[in-house]
C-alpha positions as CSV (number, residue, x, y, z in Angstrom):
1,M,-6.6,4.2,12.3
2,A,-9.2,1.7,13.4
3,R,-8.4,0.5,16.9
4,T,-11.1,-2.2,17.4
5,G,-13.0,-4.9,15.6
6,A,-12.4,-6.6,12.3
7,T,-10.9,-3.5,10.8
8,F,-8.3,-2.9,13.6
9,G,-5.0,-1.4,12.3
10,K,-6.5,-0.2,9.0
11,T,-5.3,3.3,8.3
12,L,-7.0,6.1,6.3
13,Y,-4.9,8.9,4.8
14,V,-6.5,12.3,5.0
15,P,-4.5,14.7,2.7
16,N,-5.5,17.9,4.5
17,D,-5.7,19.5,8.0
18,E,-9.4,20.3,8.0
19,P,-11.0,20.1,11.4
20,A,-12.7,16.8,12.1
21,V,-14.3,14.8,14.8
22,Y,-13.0,11.3,15.3
23,A,-15.1,8.4,16.6
24,S,-14.0,6.6,19.7
25,F,-13.0,3.5,17.7
26,L,-10.4,5.5,15.8
27,I,-6.9,6.8,16.6
28,K,-5.7,10.0,15.1
29,I,-2.0,9.6,14.2
30,S,0.0,12.9,14.2
31,L,3.5,12.5,12.9
32,D,6.5,14.8,13.0
33,N,6.7,15.4,9.2
34,D,10.4,16.5,9.6
35,V,11.1,12.9,10.4
36,I,8.3,10.8,8.8
37,L,5.9,11.8,6.1
38,N,2.2,11.0,6.5
39,R,1.9,9.4,3.1
40,Y,5.0,7.3,3.7
41,Y,3.4,6.0,7.0
42,W,0.1,5.3,5.2
43,H,1.9,3.2,2.6
44,F,3.9,1.4,5.4
45,S,0.6,0.7,7.2
46,K,-0.5,-1.4,4.3
47,S,2.8,-3.5,4.2
48,T,3.4,-7.0,5.4
49,L,5.9,-5.8,7.9
50,Y,3.3,-3.6,9.5
51,W,0.6,-6.3,9.6
52,E,3.0,-8.9,11.0
53,Q,3.6,-6.6,14.0
54,A,0.0,-5.5,14.3
55,N,-1.3,-9.1,14.4
56,K,1.2,-9.9,17.2
57,L,0.3,-6.8,19.2
58,V,-3.5,-6.9,19.0
59,S,-5.2,-8.0,22.1
60,A,-7.2,-11.3,22.1
61,G,-10.7,-11.6,23.1
62,G,-14.2,-11.1,21.6
63,Q,-13.2,-7.9,19.8
64,P,-9.6,-7.4,18.7
65,Q,-8.2,-4.2,20.3
66,F,-5.3,-2.3,18.9
67,N,-4.8,0.7,21.1
68,S,-2.3,3.5,21.1
69,N,0.0,1.6,23.4
70,A,0.2,-1.3,20.9
71,L,0.6,1.2,18.0
72,C,3.6,2.8,19.7
73,R,5.3,-0.6,19.7
74,V,5.1,-1.0,15.9
75,S,8.6,-0.5,14.5
76,V,8.7,1.7,11.4
77,P,11.7,1.8,9.1
78,V,12.3,5.5,8.6
79,P,14.7,6.5,5.7
80,S,15.6,10.1,4.9
81,I,12.8,12.5,3.8
82,E,14.2,12.4,0.3
83,E,14.0,8.6,0.2
84,Q,10.5,8.7,1.6
85,E,9.4,11.0,-1.2
86,V,10.8,8.7,-3.8
87,I,9.1,5.7,-2.2
88,I,5.8,7.7,-2.0
89,S,6.1,8.6,-5.6
90,I,6.6,5.0,-6.8
91,L,3.9,3.5,-4.5
92,D,1.4,6.3,-5.4
93,R,1.9,5.4,-9.1
94,F,1.3,1.7,-8.4
95,D,-1.7,2.5,-6.3
96,A,-3.2,4.6,-9.1
97,L,-2.6,1.9,-11.6
98,C,-4.2,-0.7,-9.4
99,N,-7.2,1.3,-8.2
100,D,-7.9,4.0,-10.8
101,L,-9.8,2.5,-13.7
102,T,-9.1,5.5,-16.0
103,S,-5.3,4.9,-15.7
104,G,-5.0,1.4,-14.6
105,L,-7.3,-0.4,-17.0
106,P,-5.9,1.2,-20.2
107,A,-2.3,0.4,-18.9
108,E,-3.3,-3.2,-18.1
109,I,-4.9,-3.6,-21.6
110,E,-1.8,-2.3,-23.3
111,A,0.4,-4.6,-21.2
112,R,-1.8,-7.6,-22.1
113,N,-1.8,-6.7,-25.8
114,K,2.1,-6.5,-25.7
115,Q,2.2,-9.8,-23.9
116,Y,-0.2,-11.4,-26.5
117,A,1.9,-10.0,-29.4
118,Y,5.1,-11.3,-27.8
119,Y,3.8,-14.9,-27.3
120,R,2.0,-14.9,-30.6
121,D,5.2,-14.1,-32.4
122,K,7.1,-16.7,-30.4
123,L,4.6,-19.4,-31.0
124,L,4.2,-18.6,-34.7
125,T,7.9,-18.4,-35.5
126,F,9.2,-21.6,-37.0
127,K,12.6,-22.5,-38.1
128,E,12.9,-22.8,-41.8
129,V,13.0,-26.3,-43.0
130,L,15.5,-27.0,-45.8
131,S,14.1,-29.3,-48.5
132,A,16.5,-31.8,-50.1
C-alpha cells in the first residue's frame, strides 16, 4: 500500500509469496488468512467505506502521509471466509468485465445490442388502428 503522496492508500494485490523488496514509501500488509483473505481486503481497499476512513486518517501537510498507525485504525467489515470467497468471486468477475477488453468489450457490445433491440421494438410497436 502506498503510504505517502498523491497515491496514499492505494493498494496493490500480489497473488504470490515470491520474495520482494519494498520501497520506503510502501507498506506491506500481511493478513491472517484464517480471518481475512488477501483478495477480499484488496477489494475492500477500493471501496467507498475504505476511502472515507483513509481520507479522514491521512495526515495533512505538504505530502499526505498514511502510515501503519493510520492503517490500523481503518475498520474492515469481516464476514466469514465462505462469504468472503463469494464476494471475491463476484467482484473479480465485475473487475474482469470492466478491465479486460477480451471479456468486457464483447459482453458490453452484446448488452448494448440487446438494449438497442429492446428499445427498437418498443419504439416501433404501434397499436393497431381500427378503420371505420
